[in-house]
C-alpha atoms as a printed R data frame, in Angstrom:
    type eleno elety resid chain resno      x      y       z
1   ATOM     1    CA   MET     A     1  0.000  0.000   0.000
2   ATOM     2    CA   ALA     A     2  1.370  3.412  -0.966
3   ATOM     3    CA   ASP     A     3  2.224  5.844   1.796
4   ATOM     4    CA   GLN     A     4 -0.415  8.520   2.346
5   ATOM     5    CA   ILE     A     5  1.292 11.883   2.855
6   ATOM     6    CA   SER     A     6 -0.245 15.351   2.892
7   ATOM     7    CA   VAL     A     7  0.750 18.727   4.289
8   ATOM     8    CA   THR     A     8 -1.245 21.717   5.521
9   ATOM     9    CA   TYR     A     9  0.385 25.145   5.438
10  ATOM    10    CA   TYR     A    10 -0.282 27.460   8.400
11  ATOM    11    CA   GLY     A    11  1.886 30.414   7.365
12  ATOM    12    CA   GLN     A    12  5.524 31.414   7.872
13  ATOM    13    CA   SER     A    13  7.337 28.090   8.316
14  ATOM    14    CA   CYS     A    14  4.539 26.283  10.123
15  ATOM    15    CA   VAL     A    15  3.427 23.140   8.318
16  ATOM    16    CA   ALA     A    16  1.535 20.069   9.477
17  ATOM    17    CA   PHE     A    17  2.361 16.768   7.817
18  ATOM    18    CA   ASN     A    18  0.013 13.830   7.883
19  ATOM    19    CA   PHE     A    19  2.179 10.729   7.588
20  ATOM    20    CA   ASN     A    20 -0.201  7.770   7.231
21  ATOM    21    CA   ASP     A    21 -2.546  9.326   9.839
22  ATOM    22    CA   THR     A    22  0.209 10.520  12.187
23  ATOM    23    CA   GLU     A    23  0.127 14.308  12.542
24  ATOM    24    CA   VAL     A    24  3.550 16.014  12.646
25  ATOM    25    CA   LEU     A    25  3.649 19.803  13.141
26  ATOM    26    CA   LEU     A    26  6.735 21.907  12.464
27  ATOM    27    CA   ASP     A    27  7.641 25.370  13.779
28  ATOM    28    CA   PRO     A    28  4.263 26.464  15.234
29  ATOM    29    CA   PHE     A    29  3.750 30.211  14.746
30  ATOM    30    CA   ILE     A    30  0.094 31.007  14.145
31  ATOM    31    CA   THR     A    31 -1.467 33.174  16.873
32  ATOM    32    CA   TYR     A    32  0.875 36.105  16.251
33  ATOM    33    CA   ASN     A    33  0.820 35.844  12.468
34  ATOM    34    CA   PRO     A    34 -1.822 38.258  11.128
35  ATOM    35    CA   LEU     A    35 -1.942 36.295   7.870
36  ATOM    36    CA   ALA     A    36 -3.083 33.205   9.808
37  ATOM    37    CA   LYS     A    37 -5.918 34.857  11.751
38  ATOM    38    CA   GLY     A    38 -8.446 32.503  10.150
39  ATOM    39    CA   ILE     A    39 -6.816 29.405  11.656
40  ATOM    40    CA   ASP     A    40 -8.446 27.811  14.704
41  ATOM    41    CA   ILE     A    41 -5.389 26.897  16.714
42  ATOM    42    CA   ASP     A    42 -7.388 24.675  19.068
43  ATOM    43    CA   SER     A    43 -8.196 22.399  16.145
44  ATOM    44    CA   ILE     A    44 -4.514 21.576  15.608
45  ATOM    45    CA   GLN     A    45 -3.847 18.311  17.419
46  ATOM    46    CA   PRO     A    46 -0.461 16.918  16.395
47  ATOM    47    CA   ASP     A    47  1.140 13.747  17.666
48  ATOM    48    CA   TYR     A    48  4.595 15.328  17.308
49  ATOM    49    CA   ILE     A    49  5.939 18.883  17.184
50  ATOM    50    CA   PHE     A    50  9.351 19.431  15.592
51  ATOM    51    CA   LEU     A    51 11.269 22.691  16.109
52  ATOM    52    CA   SER     A    52 13.984 23.801  13.695
53  ATOM    53    CA   HIS     A    53 15.231 26.425  16.157
54  ATOM    54    CA   GLY     A    54 14.038 28.671  18.964
55  ATOM    55    CA   HIS     A    55 13.226 32.001  17.355
56  ATOM    56    CA   GLN     A    56  9.822 33.382  18.323
57  ATOM    57    CA   ASP     A    57  8.393 33.093  14.806
58  ATOM    58    CA   HIS     A    58  8.955 29.324  14.970
59  ATOM    59    CA   VAL     A    59  7.971 28.416  18.520
60  ATOM    60    CA   ALA     A    60  5.380 30.955  19.706
61  ATOM    61    CA   ASP     A    61  2.502 28.463  19.844
62  ATOM    62    CA   MET     A    62  4.486 25.404  20.892
63  ATOM    63    CA   ALA     A    63  3.402 25.412  24.546
64  ATOM    64    CA   LEU     A    64 -0.305 25.951  23.860
65  ATOM    65    CA   ILE     A    65 -0.529 23.358  21.100
66  ATOM    66    CA   GLN     A    66  1.478 20.846  23.118
67  ATOM    67    CA   LYS     A    67 -0.810 21.348  26.125
68  ATOM    68    CA   ASN     A    68 -3.917 20.913  23.994
69  ATOM    69    CA   SER     A    69 -2.650 17.828  22.186
70  ATOM    70    CA   ASN     A    70 -0.137 16.213  24.578
71  ATOM    71    CA   ALA     A    71  2.228 16.038  21.595
72  ATOM    72    CA   THR     A    72  5.831 14.907  21.862
73  ATOM    73    CA   VAL     A    73  8.211 17.809  21.111
74  ATOM    74    CA   VAL     A    74 11.438 17.160  19.202
75  ATOM    75    CA   ALA     A    75 14.348 19.609  19.000
76  ATOM    76    CA   ILE     A    76 18.101 20.000  19.212
77  ATOM    77    CA   VAL     A    77 19.457 19.625  22.752
78  ATOM    78    CA   GLU     A    78 19.577 23.267  23.863
79  ATOM    79    CA   THR     A    79 16.224 24.220  22.337
80  ATOM    80    CA   ALA     A    80 14.745 21.103  23.949
81  ATOM    81    CA   GLU     A    81 15.890 22.396  27.333
82  ATOM    82    CA   TRP     A    82 13.901 25.611  26.705
83  ATOM    83    CA   VAL     A    83 10.884 23.434  25.827
84  ATOM    84    CA   ARG     A    84 11.072 21.773  29.245
85  ATOM    85    CA   LYS     A    85 11.190 25.187  30.900
86  ATOM    86    CA   GLN     A    86  7.838 25.951  29.269
87  ATOM    87    CA   GLY     A    87  6.269 23.198  31.361
88  ATOM    88    CA   VAL     A    88  6.498 20.285  28.923
89  ATOM    89    CA   VAL     A    89  7.314 17.162  30.942
90  ATOM    90    CA   SER     A    90 10.552 15.396  30.083
91  ATOM    91    CA   GLU     A    91  8.711 12.280  28.924
92  ATOM    92    CA   LYS     A    92  7.206 14.386  26.133
93  ATOM    93    CA   VAL     A    93 10.505 15.919  24.960
94  ATOM    94    CA   VAL     A    94 12.934 14.218  22.598
95  ATOM    95    CA   GLU     A    95 16.322 15.860  22.200
96  ATOM    96    CA   PHE     A    96 18.927 14.848  19.662
97  ATOM    97    CA   ASN     A    97 21.687 16.380  17.585
98  ATOM    98    CA   PHE     A    98 23.416 16.448  14.190
99  ATOM    99    CA   GLY     A    99 24.157 13.001  12.846
100 ATOM   100    CA   GLY     A   100 21.319 11.557  14.889
101 ATOM   101    CA   THR     A   101 18.421  9.606  13.398
102 ATOM   102    CA   LEU     A   102 15.191  8.999  15.278
103 ATOM   103    CA   ARG     A   103 13.135  5.895  14.633
104 ATOM   104    CA   LEU     A   104  9.566  6.837  15.415
105 ATOM   105    CA   PRO     A   105  6.275  5.022  14.818
106 ATOM   106    CA   PHE     A   106  5.633  6.950  11.590
107 ATOM   107    CA   GLY     A   107  9.140  6.609  10.112
108 ATOM   108    CA   MET     A   108 12.707  7.862  10.525
109 ATOM   109    CA   VAL     A   109 13.878 11.457  10.977
110 ATOM   110    CA   LYS     A   110 17.426 12.693  10.500
111 ATOM   111    CA   MET     A   111 18.634 16.048  11.805
112 ATOM   112    CA   VAL     A   112 20.643 18.007   9.219
113 ATOM   113    CA   TYR     A   113 22.569 21.246   9.064
114 ATOM   114    CA   ALA     A   114 21.017 24.709   8.673
115 ATOM   115    CA   LEU     A   115 22.927 27.977   8.275
116 ATOM   116    CA   HIS     A   116 21.252 30.458  10.623
117 ATOM   117    CA   THR     A   117 21.379 31.637  14.260
118 ATOM   118    CA   ASN     A   118 19.443 30.329  17.240
119 ATOM   119    CA   SER     A   119 18.258 31.759  20.517
120 ATOM   120    CA   THR     A   120 15.117 31.067  22.506
121 ATOM   121    CA   PRO     A   121 12.435 33.719  23.204
122 ATOM   122    CA   ASP     A   122 13.908 34.357  26.666
123 ATOM   123    CA   GLY     A   123 17.158 35.443  25.001
124 ATOM   124    CA   ASN     A   124 19.186 32.362  25.912
125 ATOM   125    CA   TYR     A   125 21.400 30.291  23.655
126 ATOM   126    CA   GLY     A   126 19.337 27.754  21.758
127 ATOM   127    CA   GLY     A   127 22.051 25.558  20.284
128 ATOM   128    CA   PHE     A   128 22.382 25.339  16.524
129 ATOM   129    CA   PRO     A   129 19.471 25.673  14.105
130 ATOM   130    CA   CYS     A   130 18.699 22.589  12.073
131 ATOM   131    CA   GLY     A   131 16.631 21.006   9.346
132 ATOM   132    CA   TYR     A   132 15.087 17.564   9.135
133 ATOM   133    CA   VAL     A   133 14.798 14.796   6.571
134 ATOM   134    CA   PHE     A   134 11.750 12.579   7.033
135 ATOM   135    CA   PHE     A   135 11.920  9.001   5.725
136 ATOM   136    CA   ILE     A   136  8.368  7.704   5.319
137 ATOM   137    CA   GLY     A   137  8.445  4.301   3.669
138 ATOM   138    CA   GLU     A   138 10.035  4.950   0.285
139 ATOM   139    CA   ARG     A   139  9.379  8.707   0.455
140 ATOM   140    CA   ARG     A   140 11.937 11.351   1.442
141 ATOM   141    CA   ILE     A   141 10.964 14.871   2.550
142 ATOM   142    CA   TYR     A   142 13.416 17.636   3.505
143 ATOM   143    CA   PHE     A   143 12.346 20.493   5.771
144 ATOM   144    CA   ALA     A   144 15.179 23.030   5.637
145 ATOM   145    CA   GLY     A   145 14.072 25.332   8.459
146 ATOM   146    CA   ASP     A   146 15.571 28.805   8.458
147 ATOM   147    CA   THR     A   147 18.763 28.662   6.457
148 ATOM   148    CA   GLY     A   148 20.995 30.472   4.072
149 ATOM   149    CA   LEU     A   149 22.410 28.712   1.054
150 ATOM   150    CA   THR     A   150 25.140 26.339   2.166
151 ATOM   151    CA   LEU     A   151 27.303 23.699   0.534
152 ATOM   152    CA   GLU     A   152 26.249 21.304   3.307
153 ATOM   153    CA   MET     A   153 23.026 20.828   1.335
154 ATOM   154    CA   LYS     A   154 24.962 18.853  -1.257
155 ATOM   155    CA   LEU     A   155 25.283 16.061   1.306
156 ATOM   156    CA   LEU     A   156 21.566 15.393   0.740
157 ATOM   157    CA   SER     A   157 21.814 15.090  -3.033
158 ATOM   158    CA   ASP     A   158 21.921 11.286  -3.091
159 ATOM   159    CA   LEU     A   159 18.950 10.709  -0.772
160 ATOM   160    CA   GLY     A   160 16.395 10.766  -3.576
161 ATOM   161    CA   LEU     A   161 14.331 13.566  -2.057
162 ATOM   162    CA   ASP     A   162 10.728 13.697  -3.230
163 ATOM   163    CA   TRP     A   163  9.976 17.139  -1.768
164 ATOM   164    CA   ALA     A   164 11.974 19.981  -0.211
165 ATOM   165    CA   PHE     A   165 10.504 22.728   1.968
166 ATOM   166    CA   LEU     A   166 12.767 25.730   1.436
167 ATOM   167    CA   PRO     A   167 12.670 29.306   2.765
168 ATOM   168    CA   ILE     A   168 12.327 31.823  -0.074
169 ATOM   169    CA   GLY     A   169 11.653 35.204   1.566
170 ATOM   170    CA   GLY     A   170 15.199 36.515   1.810
171 ATOM   171    CA   HIS     A   171 16.422 39.024   4.444
172 ATOM   172    CA   TYR     A   172 16.583 36.468   7.293
173 ATOM   173    CA   THR     A   173 17.018 33.365   5.114
174 ATOM   174    CA   MET     A   174 17.627 32.399   1.495
175 ATOM   175    CA   ASP     A   175 15.714 34.315  -1.139
176 ATOM   176    CA   MET     A   176 14.017 32.713  -4.130
177 ATOM   177    CA   PHE     A   177 17.180 32.846  -6.232
178 ATOM   178    CA   ASP     A   178 19.315 31.068  -3.644
179 ATOM   179    CA   ALA     A   179 16.465 28.606  -3.092
180 ATOM   180    CA   VAL     A   180 16.706 27.592  -6.751
181 ATOM   181    CA   ARG     A   181 20.378 26.815  -6.206
182 ATOM   182    CA   ALA     A   182 19.495 24.975  -2.990
183 ATOM   183    CA   ALA     A   183 17.040 22.801  -4.927
184 ATOM   184    CA   GLU     A   184 19.884 21.947  -7.302
185 ATOM   185    CA   PHE     A   185 22.223 21.211  -4.371
186 ATOM   186    CA   VAL     A   186 19.775 18.781  -2.745
187 ATOM   187    CA   ASN     A   187 18.746 17.329  -6.127
188 ATOM   188    CA   CYS     A   188 15.009 17.848  -5.669
189 ATOM   189    CA   LYS     A   189 12.589 19.234  -8.262
190 ATOM   190    CA   ASN     A   190  9.457 19.519  -6.075
191 ATOM   191    CA   ILE     A   191  9.638 22.509  -3.752
192 ATOM   192    CA   VAL     A   192  7.258 24.039  -1.221
193 ATOM   193    CA   GLY     A   193  8.147 27.620  -0.333
194 ATOM   194    CA   ILE     A   194  8.161 28.694   3.326
195 ATOM   195    CA   HIS     A   195  9.217 31.738   5.382
196 ATOM   196    CA   TYR     A   196  7.838 34.489   3.161
197 ATOM   197    CA   ASP     A   197  5.224 37.304   3.208
198 ATOM   198    CA   THR     A   198  4.711 37.330   7.001
199 ATOM   199    CA   PHE     A   199  6.636 40.575   7.550
200 ATOM   200    CA   PRO     A   200  7.520 43.399   5.139
201 ATOM   201    CA   PRO     A   201 11.219 42.439   4.780
202 ATOM   202    CA   ILE     A   202 10.275 38.972   3.493
203 ATOM   203    CA   THR     A   203  7.411 39.874   1.161
204 ATOM   204    CA   ILE     A   204  7.854 38.319  -2.267
205 ATOM   205    CA   ASP     A   205  6.363 38.501  -5.744
206 ATOM   206    CA   LYS     A   206  4.723 35.069  -5.953
207 ATOM   207    CA   LYS     A   207  4.328 35.137  -9.732
208 ATOM   208    CA   GLU     A   208  7.990 35.960 -10.125
209 ATOM   209    CA   ALA     A   209  8.926 33.111  -7.806
210 ATOM   210    CA   VAL     A   210  6.781 30.518  -9.610
211 ATOM   211    CA   THR     A   211  8.119 31.665 -12.991
212 ATOM   212    CA   LEU     A   212 11.722 31.580 -11.767
213 ATOM   213    CA   PHE     A   213 11.383 28.019 -10.516
214 ATOM   214    CA   ARG     A   214  9.528 26.841 -13.629
215 ATOM   215    CA   GLU     A   215 12.181 28.312 -15.907
216 ATOM   216    CA   SER     A   216 14.770 26.478 -13.796
217 ATOM   217    CA   GLY     A   217 12.990 23.171 -14.397
218 ATOM   218    CA   LEU     A   218 11.523 23.098 -10.897
219 ATOM   219    CA   ARG     A   219  8.018 22.914  -9.467
220 ATOM   220    CA   LEU     A   220  7.230 25.486  -6.770
221 ATOM   221    CA   GLU     A   221  4.128 25.133  -4.596
222 ATOM   222    CA   LEU     A   222  2.955 28.171  -2.618
223 ATOM   223    CA   PRO     A   223 -0.145 26.906  -0.800
224 ATOM   224    CA   SER     A   224 -2.565 29.359   0.765
225 ATOM   225    CA   ILE     A   225 -2.681 29.474   4.557
226 ATOM   226    CA   GLY     A   226 -4.885 26.615   5.698
227 ATOM   227    CA   GLU     A   227 -4.583 24.790   2.362
228 ATOM   228    CA   LYS     A   228 -3.749 21.097   2.297
229 ATOM   229    CA   ILE     A   229 -1.834 19.525  -0.563
230 ATOM   230    CA   ILE     A   230 -1.092 15.876  -1.290
231 ATOM   231    CA   LEU     A   231  2.598 15.051  -1.552
């Protein structure tokens, strides 16, 4: 039976994967995103929450959603320590680090490099930022998190990635032009854009972005907030 995988976009870098009926939420930032005001946050009930790093626009709703859902939260070691300080019991926190691979009920997850900074909302050191590669049966999905273009991405080129979630807004991360190069580095033609339009410095021309990717032989998906797409 083929793996059933879909994703719902909640704005900024917040996406919710459904991996064969397991709900996996990444970088929850909804309540404070004016573009996501139509989202009922109480309806989001993930089994797992993954954090790419500790910046406010990636973790603001972690505590509330975790409390509502009793989700397990996964993060790099130092960000995981901040998670515990928010009242999440240790049994519901999984910490790991670069080179590590988790074997979870829905599949495997490998932590990979991201080129960015990382602090937690209280101003403390959050460890390094990261991305994740999800291995779901025969499918491979890369969530880059906040990152600049980096040669480390070439280490993923032989994984046979089916989809890559790449930041495209520029200013704080890669822009659309660097994201095209990133897609080439990771050897993936199916891209979902994240980390754009939320704030003025990262507003993009969506038509320009789609055209740029198409002319580069790539498919770029820019789902509306709340939209679900099948992967």
